[in-house]
N, C-alpha and C positions, 0 to 999 in steps of 0.2 A: 244060561245064566239070566237072572232077572235084569230087565232094562231099568237103569236108574236115570231119572230126569236130570238135566243139567241144572245145577243149583243156581247158577247165575241167571239162567233164563226163566227160572220158576220162582216167583215171589213167595209162594207158599213154602218152597224148599228153603229159601233164604230165611224165612221167618222161623221155620222149624229148626234150622241149624242154630239160630240164635236162642230160641226157647229151650232147646235140649240142654243147654249149658246149665239151666236151672232145674232140669228134670220136671218141667211143668208143661204138659201137653194139653192145649185147649181141646175140648171135646170135638169141635168141628174139624180138627186136623188129625185126629187119631187115625182115621182111615188112610190119610196120606202118609203116615209114618212108615207104613210097610215098604214104601219106595225108597226110604233113606238108608 
C-alpha cells in the first residue's frame, strides 16, 4: 500500500484537504495530491 503522510504533521496536506473542498488545486501542489 502507498504510504500516506500524516495530515496534521504536513502543512501541505492540511492545505490540500482544505482546498480540495473547492476542487481547486494549486499547480504547485498537484504533485503532492497523489499522496492524499
